N, C-alpha and C positions, 0 to 999 in steps of 0.2 A: 343415813342420812340425818343432819340437822338443820331445822329453820328457824332462822333467828329474825327478829323485828324489834326495832329501837324503838323509845319515843320519848320524848320530853326535851327536846331541846328545843330552841329559840332566842330570841333577841334578851339581852340584861344589861344594864348600867353596871359599871364598875363598881366591885362592891358586893353587887349583887350574890344570890345563891339559883340554881337551877338544880333539878334531880333526872336523871337518865334514867331509864329502866330498859331492859333487853330479855323479850319473852322467847322463850325456845320453845318448840316443838318437835317432834320425831324421835329417832333412838339417843333423849337426852341420859338413859343411863350410863351410855359410854364416855361421857363427859367429864375429862378430869381437868380441867380448869378452864376459869373463865374470866374474861378480861374485856379491858376497853382501851381501844387505841383511838388516836387523832391524828388528821393532817391537815398542817394549814397551807394555804394555797402558794405553792411553790417549794413547798418542804416536803420531806419523808413522813412516812404515816413512822408513829411512834408509840412506845409503850406509855400508857397514862398510869395503869394499876391493872392486877392481879389478882386472882383470889384462888387456891386451891381446892382439891374436895378436903382436905383437909383443913381449912379454913384459913391457910396461911397468907398472907397477903403482901404486896409487894407494890408499891409506888416510884415512880417517877420521881426526881429529888424536885422538881419544881413546883409540884403539885403537895408534898407530903405537907400534913397539919392544916391543908385547905379541903384535900377531898378527900370520901370515905367511898370502898366501893363496900356492899354486901349483897347476900344472896337471902332470897328466899324459897326453898326447896319445894316446900308444899305449894307455888306456884309457879314452878318453874323458871325465874326472873332473876336476875343479878340488876343491881342500882349501883349509879353514882351519884352520890351527892357532891355537888361541887360548891364552896363557899368562897367568899372575897375572891369572885371570880376579877381577872385582871383582861386588860384586853390582848396579851398574847395567849391568851387562852383560846382565842378565837379560833373556831377549824372546823373540820367534819369530825365526827365521833361515832366510831364501829365498836362495836362488840364482836367480841372474839369467844368463841368456843372449842377446846381442843379435845378431841377424843382419845382413846386409850390407845390407837393407833399412830398417832402424833397427826391427824387430819386435822386441818383447820378448816372450821366453816365462820363466814364472815356475817354479818348484819348488812342491811342497804346504806346504814350511814344516817345522821342527824345532823344539820345544822345548828354550832352554837357561836354566838355572835355578841362578844360584849362589848358595847359602846357606850357614849353617852349620845 
């Protein structure tokens, strides 16, 4: 089992920045992929960014050049630095860990609201 706890959400004005963090505990040695997803009101949950154990990163087109995913293996965390935020980035953001057997683990979610 893997437990995930997100932090760092909040209210920010358009053009501002936020940094989300996901702290993992439990059987972290089995994690092969770490990611961030988001779900806006009335929409399906979508991939925002993902980083593999080898360091390969993937971003959805709408956040490329604005968001950066990174990981801190020593602290068992991964982060999402979000810059140049737009109102359409407003959503609940979830971190996800995928284990070697393709089991997915999710955090509880953190609200990000971009509004003036």
